[in-house]
C-alpha positions as CSV (number, residue, x, y, z in Angstrom):
1,M,-8.1,19.4,12.3
2,K,-4.6,18.8,13.6
3,R,-2.0,17.7,11.0
4,I,-1.4,14.3,12.6
5,N,-5.2,13.6,12.5
6,K,-5.3,14.6,8.8
7,I,-2.3,12.4,8.0
8,K,-3.9,9.4,9.9
9,K,-7.2,9.9,8.2
10,R,-5.7,10.0,4.8
11,L,-3.6,6.9,5.5
12,E,-6.5,5.0,7.0
13,T,-8.6,5.7,4.0
14,H,-5.9,4.6,1.5
15,F,-4.4,1.6,3.4
16,N,-6.8,0.4,6.0
17,P,-3.9,-0.4,8.3
18,K,-3.7,-3.0,11.0
19,H,-1.4,-0.6,12.9
20,L,-0.8,3.1,12.3
21,E,1.3,5.4,14.4
22,V,2.3,9.0,13.4
23,I,4.7,10.7,15.6
24,D,5.4,14.5,15.4
25,E,9.1,15.0,15.6
26,S,9.0,18.7,14.6
27,H,10.4,19.8,17.9
28,L,13.6,18.0,17.1
29,H,14.1,20.2,14.1
30,K,13.8,23.7,15.4
31,G,15.6,26.1,13.2
32,H,15.6,23.7,10.3
33,V,14.3,25.3,7.0
34,G,11.1,23.2,6.9
35,A,10.4,24.0,10.5
36,R,10.7,27.7,9.8
37,D,8.2,27.4,7.0
38,G,5.7,25.9,9.3
39,K,5.9,22.4,7.9
40,G,6.3,19.4,10.2
41,H,8.7,16.5,10.6
42,Y,7.0,13.1,11.2
43,R,7.8,9.5,11.8
44,L,5.3,6.9,10.4
45,N,5.0,3.3,11.5
46,M,2.3,1.4,9.6
47,I,1.3,-2.3,9.0
48,S,-1.1,-2.9,6.1
49,S,-2.0,-5.8,3.9
50,C,-1.9,-3.3,1.0
51,F,1.9,-3.7,1.2
52,L,1.9,-7.4,0.4
53,K,4.2,-8.2,-2.5
54,T,5.6,-4.6,-2.6
55,S,9.2,-3.5,-2.2
56,P,10.1,-0.9,0.4
57,I,10.5,1.8,-2.4
58,E,7.0,0.9,-3.7
59,R,5.5,1.3,-0.2
60,H,7.2,4.7,0.1
61,R,5.8,5.8,-3.3
62,M,2.3,4.6,-2.3
63,I,2.4,6.6,1.0
64,F,3.8,9.7,-0.7
65,S,1.1,9.5,-3.3
66,A,-1.6,9.2,-0.6
67,L,-0.2,12.3,1.1
68,E,0.8,14.2,-2.1
69,D,-0.8,17.6,-1.4
70,M,0.1,17.5,2.3
71,M,3.8,17.0,1.3
72,E,3.5,20.4,-0.4
73,T,1.7,22.2,2.4
74,D,2.1,20.4,5.7
75,I,4.9,17.9,5.7
76,H,8.6,18.8,5.3
77,A,10.0,15.4,6.3
78,L,8.5,11.9,6.7
79,S,10.4,8.9,8.1
80,I,8.6,5.8,7.0
81,N,8.6,2.3,8.5
82,A,5.9,0.4,6.5
83,S,5.4,-3.4,6.4
84,A,2.9,-5.9,5.3
85,F,0.5,-7.8,7.4
86,T,-0.7,-11.3,6.5
87,K,-4.1,-12.3,7.8
88,Q,-3.4,-16.0,7.3
89,N,-0.7,-16.3,10.0
90,N,-0.9,-12.9,11.8
91,L,2.8,-12.3,11.1
92,Q,4.5,-9.1,10.0
93,K,6.7,-9.3,7.0
94,K,9.7,-7.2,7.9
95,D,12.1,-5.6,5.5
C-alpha cells in the first residue's frame, strides 16, 4: 500500500474527517536528510469534528499520535493544517 494511502487510512480511522487531503511534497526536498533515508515529506489538510474545542497544538499532538509509528518509519516531515467542522452550521472553525 502506498504511503499516502496508509496515512489517509490511519487518519480516517482516528478522525472520521469531513475533508482529508494528503499531498506528497517529497520531490521538493531532494537531497534532504529525510529524503535520503527514504522517508517522505507531506502536507496535510484535514477538517474533522474531532478537533472541536481543541487548540492547534492539541490537534497536532492528536495527529502525531495517530501516525506515531509511521513518523518513525515513513514520514520525515508533516505540515499540518487541521480545523474543526461543526455539523450545526456547516462552517469551518479556522485558526
